[in-house]
C-alpha positions in Angstrom: 0.0 0.0 0.0 1.3 3.5 -0.9 0.1 7.0 -0.6 -1.8 6.8 -3.9 -4.0 4.0 -2.6 -4.9 6.1 0.5 -5.6 9.2 -1.7 -7.8 7.2 -4.0 -9.8 5.8 -1.1 -10.2 9.2 0.5 -11.3 10.7 -2.8 -13.7 7.9 -3.5 -15.4 8.0 -0.1 -15.6 11.8 -0.2 -17.0 11.8 -3.8 -19.6 9.2 -2.8 -20.8 11.4 0.1 -20.9 14.5 -2.2 -22.9 12.6 -4.8 -25.3 11.3 -2.2 -25.6 14.9 -0.8 -26.3 16.4 -4.2 -28.9 13.7 -5.2 -30.7 13.8 -1.9 -31.9 17.4 -2.1 -34.4 16.9 0.8 -31.4 16.3 3.0 -29.9 19.6 2.0 -33.2 21.5 2.4 -33.9 19.9 5.8 -30.4 20.8 7.0 -31.1 24.5 6.2 -34.8 24.7 7.2 -34.2 23.6 10.7 -31.7 26.4 11.7 -33.6 29.0 9.6 -36.8 28.3 11.4 -35.0 28.9 14.7 -33.3 32.0 13.3 -36.5 33.6 12.0 -39.2 32.2 14.3 -37.4 31.8 17.6 -35.7 35.2 17.2 -39.0 36.8 16.2 -40.5 35.4 19.5 -37.6 36.9 21.3 -38.2 40.2 19.7 -41.9 40.1 20.7 -41.0 39.2 24.3 -38.5 42.0 24.6 -40.9 44.4 22.9 -43.6 43.7 25.5 -41.1 43.8 28.4 -38.8 46.8 27.9 -39.3 48.0 24.3 -35.5 47.8 23.5 -33.9 49.4 20.5 -33.8 47.4 17.2 -30.0 46.8 17.8 -30.9 44.5 20.7 -32.9 42.2 18.5 -30.1 42.0 16.0 -27.5 41.4 18.7 -29.5 38.4 19.9 -29.7 37.0 16.3 -26.0 37.5 15.9 -25.4 35.7 19.2 -27.5 32.6 18.2 -26.1 32.3 14.7 -23.0 30.3 15.8 -25.3 28.1 17.9 -27.4 27.4 14.8 -24.2 26.7 12.9 -23.5 24.1 15.5 -27.0 22.7 15.0 -26.3 22.2 11.3 -23.1 20.3 12.2 -24.7 18.3 15.0 -27.6 17.1 12.8 -25.2 16.4 9.9 -23.1 14.3 12.2 -26.2 12.3 13.2 -27.3 12.1 9.5 -23.9 10.6 8.7 -24.3 8.0 11.4 -27.7 7.1 9.9 -26.0 6.5 6.6 -23.5 4.2 8.3 -26.3 2.2 9.8 -28.0 2.0 6.4 -24.8 1.0 4.6 -24.2 -1.7 7.2 -27.6 -3.2 6.7 -27.3 -3.1 2.9 -23.8 -4.7 3.1 -21.8 -1.9 1.4 -20.2 -1.0 4.7 -18.9 -4.6 5.0 -17.3 -4.3 1.5 -15.6 -1.1 2.6 -14.3 -2.3 5.9 -12.8 -5.5 4.5 -10.6 -3.6 2.1 -6.8 -3.8 2.6 -6.7 -0.2 3.9 -6.6 0.3 7.7 -10.0 0.5 9.3 -9.2 3.7 11.2 -8.3 5.4 7.9 -11.6 4.3 6.3 -13.6 5.6 9.2 -11.7 8.8 9.3 -12.2 9.3 5.6 -15.9 8.8 6.1 -15.7 11.4 8.9 -13.8 13.9 6.8 -16.4 13.6 3.9 -19.3 14.2 6.3 -17.5 17.3 7.8 -16.9 18.7 4.3 -20.6 18.4 3.5 -21.5 20.1 6.8 -19.2 23.0 6.0 -21.0 23.5 2.7 -24.3 23.6 4.5 -22.9 26.1 7.0 -21.8 28.6 4.4 -25.1 28.4 2.6 -26.8 29.2 5.9 -24.4 32.1 6.5 -25.2 33.5 3.1 -28.9 33.5 3.9 -28.2 35.1 7.3 -26.1 37.8 5.5 -29.1 38.5 3.2 -31.2 38.8 6.4 -28.7 41.5 7.6 -27.0 39.4 10.2 -23.4 40.2 9.5 -20.1 39.2 11.0 -16.6 40.7 10.2 -15.6 39.4 6.8 -12.4 37.9 8.2 -14.6 35.8 10.5 -15.9 33.8 7.5 -12.4 32.6 7.0 -11.4 32.3 10.6 -14.2 29.9 11.3 -13.0 27.3 8.8 -10.6 25.6 11.3 -13.3 25.7 14.0 -15.8 24.2 11.6 -13.4 21.4 10.7 -12.6 20.5 14.3 -16.2 20.8 15.5 -17.5 18.9 12.5 -15.0 16.1 13.1 -15.9 16.0 16.8 -19.7 15.8 16.3 -19.3 13.4 13.4 -17.1 11.2 15.5 -19.9 11.2 18.1 -22.3 10.1 15.5 -19.9 7.5 14.3 -19.6 6.1 17.8 -23.3 6.0 18.2 -23.7 4.2 14.9 -21.5 1.3 16.2 -24.1 0.7 19.0 -27.3 0.9 16.8 -28.2 -2.6 15.6 -31.1 -1.7 13.3 -32.2 1.3 11.3 -35.5 1.4 13.2 -33.7 2.1 16.4 -31.9 5.2 15.0 -34.6 7.8 15.6 -35.0 7.0 19.3 -31.2 7.0 20.0 -30.7 10.2 18.0 -33.5 12.1 19.8 -32.0 10.9 23.1 -28.7 12.5 22.1 -29.5 15.5 19.9 -32.0 17.4 21.9 -30.3 17.2 25.3 -27.0 18.2 23.7 -28.6 21.2 21.9 -30.8 22.6 24.7 -28.2 22.0 27.5 -25.7 24.1 25.7 -24.8 27.7 25.0 -26.3 27.7 21.5 -29.3 29.8 22.6 -28.4 31.4 25.9 -25.1 32.7 27.4 -23.4 30.5 30.0 -23.7 33.2 32.7 -27.5 33.3 32.1 -27.7 29.6 32.8 -25.7 30.0 35.9 -28.2 32.5 37.2 -31.0 30.1 36.4 -29.6 26.8 37.8 -26.1 25.7 38.9 -26.9 22.2 37.6 -27.8 23.5 34.1 -24.7 25.7 34.2 -22.4 22.7 34.8 -24.2 20.5 32.3 -23.9 23.2 29.7 -20.3 24.1 30.5 -19.0 20.5 30.1 -21.2 19.7 27.2 -18.9 19.0 24.1 -21.5 20.7 21.9 -21.3 23.9 24.0 -17.5 24.0 23.5 -17.8 23.5 19.8 -20.4 26.3 19.6 -18.1 28.6 21.7 -15.1 27.7 19.5 -17.1 28.7 16.4 -18.6 31.8 18.1 -15.2 33.2 19.0 -13.7 32.4 15.7 -16.5 34.1 13.8 -15.6 37.4 15.4 -11.8 36.9 15.1 -11.1 35.7 18.6 -9.4 32.7 20.0 -10.9 30.5 22.8 -8.2 28.1 24.0 -10.4 26.3 26.5 -13.0 25.5 23.8 -10.3 24.4 21.4 -8.7 22.0 23.8 -12.0 20.6 25.0 -13.3 20.1 21.5 -10.0 18.5 20.4 -10.0 16.2 23.5 -13.7 15.2 22.9 -12.8 14.4 19.2 -9.9 12.1 20.2 -12.1 10.3 22.8 -15.0 9.8 20.4 -13.0 8.8 17.3 -10.9 6.3 19.4 -14.1 4.8 20.9 -15.7 4.6 17.4 -12.6 2.8 15.9 -12.8 0.3 18.8 -16.5 0.0 18.3 -16.0 -0.9 14.6 -13.3 -3.4 15.4 -14.8 -6.8 14.9 -12.5 -8.4 17.5 -12.9 -5.8 20.2 -16.0 -3.6 19.7 -19.7 -3.8 19.2 -19.4 -5.1 15.6 -18.6 -8.6 16.9 -22.1 -8.7 18.4 -23.6 -7.7 15.0 -21.9 -10.4 13.0 -19.1 -8.3 11.5 -18.9 -5.0 9.5 
């Protein structure tokens, strides 16, 4: 095996994910509709609540929408990571995953290639969302749209690795929805995607600690700081550590001699 074989495998897996993404237009639309509904409807409700309470200036409304935009970016990547895990479960049931995992290439490389492909797709979705938000007059510094690329790569890898780990435990496609709802909604609502951490601390110390040590919160904060040209070392290290833990556990989970795959009859 040489570098060319690895490159061809990476390109083949990425190309397959891109073709699947392009042909499944409903997946692309649903990935955008979900955060856009939150951006327009939830923020509109926030406007109405503030208007009834203190009648703040228009800038206050925009500031809140600017605040939740990175949280909605995280939502896109979170759901994309779970969607990628769904495709893993489907491929395993159809047998294509078995064909992939028995190739001469290392299993960790194949899983990482799958992860990179899903992350690339999520970044495309994020930039389409940011373009729509820009048209809605929710602007960030232009440098921020470049600064967030490393943050999006790391957060996408971390959330995708989480989905990959979960897919190693899901035996049947029918079980996917329940497991995903058990993971997605607690991770999203117990995070800083919609509310600042200090606000959660005022509300409940328990919620504060759950949100602070939520990997999704750290991914959101990493993106939020990067979007406005700032560096959050704590969020970076936390997200990186979570990625290492999730991808290591996922690789073990897909190892037929050590992980959950042995209980499923192989890859």
